[in-house]
C-alpha positions in Angstrom: 97.4 310.0 20.8 101.2 309.2 22.1 100.1 305.2 21.0 99.8 306.2 17.4 103.1 307.0 17.5 104.0 303.4 18.3 101.7 302.4 15.8 103.3 304.5 13.2 106.8 303.1 14.4 105.4 299.6 14.2 104.0 299.7 10.6 106.7 301.4 9.2 109.2 298.8 10.5 107.0 296.1 9.2 106.7 297.4 5.8 110.1 298.4 5.5 111.3 294.9 6.7 108.6 293.5 4.2 109.8 295.6 1.3 114.0 294.9 2.0 113.2 291.0 2.0 111.2 291.2 -1.4 114.5 293.5 -2.7 116.8 291.1 -1.5 115.1 288.5 -2.9 115.2 290.0 -6.7 118.8 291.1 -6.4 120.5 288.5 -4.4 122.0 287.7 -7.8 121.9 287.4 -11.3 119.6 284.0 -11.4 117.1 285.8 -8.6 117.0 289.0 -11.1 116.7 287.2 -14.1 113.8 285.1 -12.5 111.9 287.8 -11.2 112.0 289.4 -14.8 110.8 286.3 -16.2 107.9 286.1 -13.9 107.3 290.0 -15.1 107.3 288.6 -18.8 104.8 286.4 -18.0 102.5 288.7 -16.1 102.5 291.6 -18.7 102.6 291.2 -22.1 105.8 293.4 -22.9 108.9 293.4 -25.1 111.8 291.5 -23.1 113.5 295.0 -22.8 110.3 296.5 -21.6 110.4 293.9 -18.8 113.8 294.6 -18.0 112.8 298.4 -17.5 109.6 297.4 -15.3 111.7 294.7 -13.1 114.2 297.4 -12.4 111.6 300.1 -11.9 109.6 297.8 -9.2 112.8 297.1 -7.0 113.8 300.7 -7.4 110.5 301.4 -6.2 110.5 298.8 -3.3 114.2 300.3 -2.3 112.5 304.0 -2.4 109.7 302.7 0.0 112.7 301.9 2.5 114.7 305.2 2.3 111.5 306.9 2.9 110.3 305.0 5.6 113.4 304.9 7.4 113.1 308.7 8.5 110.4 310.0 10.3 109.9 312.9 8.7 109.3 311.4 4.9 107.6 308.4 6.1 104.2 309.8 5.1 105.6 309.9 1.4 107.0 306.6 2.0 103.5 305.4 3.0 101.8 306.9 0.3 104.3 305.3 -2.3 103.7 302.1 -0.8 100.1 302.3 -0.8 100.5 303.2 -4.7 103.1 300.3 -5.7 100.5 297.6 -3.2 97.7 298.6 -5.5 99.5 298.2 -9.0 100.9 294.9 -7.6 97.3 294.0 -6.8 95.8 295.3 -10.6 98.9 292.9 -11.9 97.9 290.2 -9.8 94.4 290.2 -10.4 95.2 290.6 -14.5 97.4 287.4 -14.6 95.1 285.6 -12.1 92.2 286.5 -14.7 94.0 285.3 -18.0 94.8 282.0 -16.4 99.0 282.7 -16.0 100.8 280.1 -13.9 103.3 282.6 -13.2 105.0 282.1 -9.6 105.3 284.5 -7.2 108.6 286.2 -7.1 108.0 288.5 -4.7 110.0 287.1 -1.9 112.1 285.1 -3.9 112.4 281.5 -5.4 109.1 279.8 -5.2 107.0 277.5 -7.0 103.7 278.8 -5.3 101.6 280.3 -8.9 99.5 283.7 -8.3 96.5 283.3 -6.8 93.7 285.5 -4.8 96.0 284.7 -1.5 98.2 287.3 -2.9 95.6 289.8 -3.5 94.7 288.8 0.5 98.3 289.3 1.3 98.9 292.6 -0.6 95.4 293.6 1.3 96.9 293.0 4.5 99.6 295.0 3.6 97.7 298.1 2.2 95.8 297.8 5.6 99.2 298.2 7.4 100.1 301.1 5.2 96.7 302.9 5.5 97.2 302.3 9.5 100.6 303.6 9.5 100.1 306.0 7.2 97.2 307.8 9.2 99.0 307.1 12.9 102.0 308.9 11.2 99.9 311.8 10.7 98.3 311.8 14.2 101.5 311.5 15.7 102.8 314.8 17.0 106.3 315.5 17.7 107.1 313.9 21.2 109.8 311.4 23.1 109.2 307.8 22.4 109.7 305.6 25.9 111.7 302.5 24.9 109.1 299.7 26.4 106.9 301.2 23.9 109.3 301.3 20.7 110.2 297.6 22.1 106.5 296.3 21.7 106.0 298.2 18.5 109.4 296.6 16.9 108.5 292.8 18.5 104.8 293.9 16.4 106.8 294.6 13.7 109.4 291.8 13.3 105.9 289.4 13.9 103.9 291.2 11.2 106.6 291.3 8.7 107.6 287.2 9.0 103.8 286.8 8.9 103.6 288.4 5.4 107.0 287.3 4.3 105.8 283.6 5.1 102.2 284.4 3.9 102.3 281.5 1.3 103.8 279.1 3.6 101.2 280.1 6.0 98.3 279.6 3.5 99.3 276.4 2.5 99.8 275.3 6.1 96.2 276.4 6.8 94.0 276.4 3.4 96.4 274.0 1.3 98.1 274.7 -1.6 96.0 276.6 -4.2 94.6 275.1 -7.3 97.1 273.9 -9.8 94.9 274.3 -13.3 92.1 276.5 -14.3 91.6 279.8 -13.1 93.5 279.9 -9.8 91.7 281.7 -7.0 89.8 285.0 -8.0 
């Protein structure tokens, strides 16, 4: 069971890093937040004021996940919140793709890549990390972590976080860009 503490740590750190990049990309400036808000408005038919509230709620939820995952004792709640937020993101992405929306994904900053099935795959990976981390966290008992295990867990978290943040680029590299017309990828 001692391995579980390193799995939990790696998942906590990877998720926190991914959500940190997401938050920073949305709040790095007024233009970045307005671009994110515009993408939300394109995805969901809402009045402008409601789109602003929803965009702010997304950022607040992501910040909450980071804070909860940062502390071992609140990490289980962080995993649950991350899972709920990711499921909501999946529902929003699926709805947007089915409706034919060509909204770019603003999860990690400025991009021209429209939402597609690949974003659902990315979120499925994140949900898997969330489930694995949450389960490992619940199975982890009190104990002292070995520095080598922590280092390996942190390295794995870094690689995983980078792969998720640059998922669009990796998908373009291996599968080519998503379709530019019609119903994209779902």
